C-alpha positions as CSV (number, residue, x, y, z in Angstrom):
1,M,-15.2,-18.5,14.2
2,R,-16.2,-14.5,13.6
3,N,-19.3,-13.8,11.5
4,G,-19.1,-12.7,8.3
5,A,-17.0,-13.5,5.3
6,I,-13.2,-13.2,5.2
7,P,-12.5,-10.3,3.1
8,G,-11.6,-10.9,-0.6
9,S,-13.3,-14.1,-0.6
10,R,-15.6,-12.9,-3.0
11,G,-13.6,-10.4,-4.4
12,L,-11.7,-10.6,-8.1
13,V,-8.2,-10.2,-8.4
14,R,-7.4,-7.4,-10.4
15,P,-4.2,-6.5,-12.5
16,M,-1.3,-5.1,-10.6
17,R,0.1,-2.0,-12.1
18,L,3.7,-1.7,-12.2
19,L,6.5,0.8,-11.7
20,G,6.3,3.6,-14.6
21,D,2.3,3.2,-14.8
22,P,1.4,6.9,-14.7
23,V,-1.1,6.0,-12.3
24,L,1.2,5.5,-9.5
25,A,3.0,8.8,-9.8
26,T,-0.5,10.5,-9.5
27,P,-2.0,11.5,-6.3
28,C,-5.6,10.0,-5.9
29,E,-8.7,11.5,-5.4
30,E,-10.7,12.0,-2.2
31,V,-13.6,9.2,-2.2
32,T,-17.1,11.0,-2.2
33,T,-19.6,8.2,-2.8
34,F,-19.7,5.3,-0.6
35,D,-21.7,2.9,-2.2
36,A,-21.5,-0.7,-3.4
37,A,-19.0,0.0,-6.1
38,L,-16.6,1.5,-3.3
39,A,-17.5,-1.9,-1.3
40,R,-16.4,-4.1,-4.4
41,L,-13.3,-2.0,-5.1
42,V,-12.4,-2.9,-1.2
43,E,-13.4,-6.6,-1.7
44,D,-11.4,-6.5,-4.9
45,M,-8.3,-5.0,-3.2
46,Y,-8.2,-7.7,-0.6
47,A,-8.6,-10.5,-3.2
48,T,-5.8,-9.2,-5.1
49,M,-3.6,-8.6,-2.3
50,Y,-3.8,-11.7,-1.3
51,A,-3.1,-13.3,-4.3
52,A,0.0,-11.4,-4.2
53,Q,1.2,-12.5,-1.0
54,G,1.4,-8.7,-0.1
55,V,0.4,-7.2,3.4
56,G,-1.0,-3.8,2.3
57,L,-2.5,-2.5,-1.3
58,A,-3.4,0.7,-2.6
59,A,-6.4,1.6,-5.2
60,N,-3.8,3.0,-7.6
61,Q,-1.7,-0.3,-7.7
62,V,-4.9,-1.7,-9.2
63,G,-5.4,1.2,-11.7
64,V,-7.8,2.9,-9.3
65,G,-6.9,6.7,-8.4
66,L,-9.2,6.9,-5.4
67,R,-8.0,7.2,-1.6
68,V,-8.4,4.0,-0.4
69,F,-6.0,1.0,1.0
70,V,-6.4,-2.4,2.8
71,Y,-3.7,-4.3,5.0
72,D,-3.5,-7.5,6.6
73,C,-0.1,-7.1,8.1
74,P,1.7,-8.1,11.5
75,D,3.6,-5.8,13.9
76,D,7.0,-6.3,15.4
77,E,5.2,-8.7,18.0
78,D,3.7,-10.5,15.3
79,R,-0.1,-9.3,16.1
80,R,-2.1,-9.2,13.1
81,H,-3.8,-6.2,12.2
82,L,-6.6,-6.3,9.4
83,G,-8.7,-3.5,7.5
84,H,-9.0,-0.9,5.4
85,V,-9.1,3.0,5.1
86,V,-10.7,5.4,3.2
87,N,-9.8,8.9,2.6
88,P,-6.3,8.0,4.9
89,R,-4.6,10.8,6.7
90,L,-1.3,10.2,8.4
91,V,-1.5,12.2,11.0
92,E,1.4,10.9,12.7
93,A,4.6,9.4,12.2
94,D,7.1,9.8,14.9
95,G,9.4,8.1,17.2
96,V,12.8,6.8,16.1
97,T,13.6,6.2,12.5
98,V,14.3,2.9,11.7
99,R,16.2,1.7,8.0
100,G,14.3,-1.7,7.5
101,P,13.9,-3.8,4.4
102,E,10.9,-2.6,1.9
103,G,9.4,-3.8,-0.9
104,C,6.2,-3.2,-3.1
105,L,3.5,-5.4,-4.9
106,S,4.2,-2.8,-7.9
107,L,7.9,-3.4,-8.0
108,P,8.1,-7.3,-8.0
109,G,11.2,-8.9,-6.4
110,I,12.9,-5.1,-5.6
111,E,13.7,-4.7,-2.0
112,A,15.8,-1.8,-0.4
113,G,16.6,-0.8,3.1
114,T,14.1,2.4,3.5
115,V,14.0,4.6,6.3
116,R,10.7,5.0,8.2
117,H,9.4,6.1,11.7
118,D,8.5,3.3,14.1
119,H,5.5,4.6,14.9
120,A,2.2,5.9,12.5
121,V,-1.1,6.7,13.0
122,V,-3.6,7.0,10.3
123,E,-7.3,8.4,10.3
124,G,-10.0,8.3,7.8
125,V,-13.2,6.0,7.3
126,T,-14.6,2.8,6.2
127,A,-16.0,2.2,3.1
128,T,-19.6,2.4,4.7
129,G,-18.4,6.1,6.2
130,E,-17.7,5.3,9.6
131,P,-15.0,7.0,11.3
132,V,-11.6,5.1,11.6
133,R,-8.2,5.5,13.2
134,V,-5.5,2.8,13.0
135,E,-2.4,3.0,14.9
136,G,0.7,1.1,14.3
137,T,4.4,0.5,15.3
138,G,7.5,-1.4,13.8
139,F,6.8,-3.4,10.4
140,F,3.0,-2.0,10.6
141,A,4.1,1.6,11.0
142,R,6.1,0.8,7.7
143,C,3.1,-0.2,6.2
144,L,0.9,2.4,6.8
145,Q,3.2,5.1,5.8
146,H,4.1,3.0,2.6
147,E,0.4,2.8,1.6
148,C,-0.1,6.8,2.4
149,D,2.8,7.3,0.1
150,H,1.2,5.4,-2.5
151,L,-2.0,7.4,-2.3
152,D,0.0,10.5,-2.8
153,G,1.5,9.3,-5.9
154,R,4.9,7.9,-4.3
155,V,6.6,4.4,-4.0
156,F,9.2,3.5,-1.8
157,T,12.1,4.1,-4.5
158,D,11.3,7.8,-4.0
159,R,12.5,7.8,-0.5
160,L,15.9,6.4,-1.3
161,T,18.7,8.2,-1.9
162,G,22.5,7.8,-3.1
163,L,23.9,4.3,-3.6
164,R,20.5,2.8,-2.4
165,R,18.8,4.4,-5.0
166,R,20.8,3.8,-7.9
167,R,21.2,0.0,-6.8
168,A,17.4,-0.4,-6.7
169,L,16.5,1.5,-9.9
170,R,19.1,-1.0,-11.7
171,A,17.4,-3.8,-10.3
172,V,14.1,-2.5,-11.7
173,R,15.5,-2.1,-15.4
174,R,17.1,-5.6,-15.2
175,A,13.8,-6.7,-13.8
176,P,12.0,-9.5,-15.9
177,W,8.7,-7.4,-15.6
178,A,10.4,-4.1,-16.5
179,A,9.7,-4.6,-20.2
180,D,5.8,-4.6,-19.2
181,A,6.2,-1.3,-17.2
182,P,6.1,1.9,-19.1
183,S,9.6,3.5,-18.6
184,A,10.2,1.9,-15.2
185,T,13.0,4.4,-14.2
């Protein structure tokens, strides 16, 4: 057994913001203060991600406009990747592009084939300010790109075109949660 608490075990589950909430469409601000409030945010984000059965979560999905995301995501070889990144920058997104199923905790129940690169590298720092570099392939690369998009004010449906986009947005309008989301299209 490893030392330390399981991420999120001391966190509070925060309300999830849904498509249509302006915080999801606004680029997030850089973190400048590395303090107990940031550590609490990261802990709460893990708790929220696990409660929603997700593999990644960006701070704006819980209404906080800061550049932070957490993840607990497998890659295509089923290796688990667990961590968080503060002030992430997507420094590489390359390799083949793959259209794969993608969903989002802020669009519950909606999924669409979305094109992403098969390799991604994100650099940033931890909640204590230590440099971190995260590299992923396959599904984990998709997760890294997805979370960085969130912090830039984008959701996966913004990457869709044509019929896939029309179908996804139609599904959003029909979703039971759409009535709770401010103009969810």
